[in-house]
C-alpha positions, 0 to 999 in steps of 0.5 A: 492569490487570484486566478488568471484567465489563460484564454482571454479572448479580449486580448485577441480582439486587441491584436486583431484591431491593432494589426488592422491598423498596422495593416493600413499603415503598411498598405497605404503608408502615411496616406493610410494613417490620414484616412483614419481618424486621429481621434480613434487612434488616440483613443486607441492608443489610450486604451492600449496603454490601460491594456498594457497596464492590466496586462502588466498587472496580470503578468505580475500576478501570474509571475507571482503565482508561479513563484508561489508554485515553485515554492510550493513544488519545492516543499512538496517534493522535500516532504515527498523525499522525507516521506520516501526516506521514512517509507524506506526505513519502515520497509527495512524494519519490516524486512528485519522483523519478517526475518526474525519471525521467520527464523523463530517460526523455522526453529519452532517447526524444527522443534515441533518435528523433533517433538512429533518424531518422539510422539510417533516412536512413543506411539509405535511402541505404545501400540506394541506395548497394548498388543502384548498386554492384550495377549497377557490379559487374554492369557490371565483371563483364561487362567483366572476367568472369575477373580476380582483382579482379572475384572479390574486388570481387564477394566484398566486395559479397556480405560487405557485402550480407550485413551489410546483411541482417543489420543489416535483420533486427535492425532489424525484430526478426527 
């Protein structure tokens, strides 16, 4: 496809020259034509016909370009509408997946809250249990200070207390 210069100065010059001839004809009438050389008028007419042919061929080229551009515009608009539809479908799909995932996350959060409540209750009960256990270990230690069982009970109590402390640190993020 060839390009066409839209700012053709040759055509402007031709129009200017032709307008001078028309002006002379209008100003002087037939006398104005007698002052103009007939050979120049003939040559100008031939040149004008040649320019007419070139202008017509340029017109045909531009017309063909416009037809091709209109075809391209129709094709691109169809592609655009198809692309828009596919994006709308993807958007709906993502919205559905988002809703589905958000529901799953909410269910998991609810489940985690329930588990956390159970763990908190167990944690508070275990604290009370350890306090009671401490009192019992101290009583047992006072009654049987040098027995082997006392040392084992005290050792087990300290191990369980260390695990309780570790669990506490993990729960608070320490």
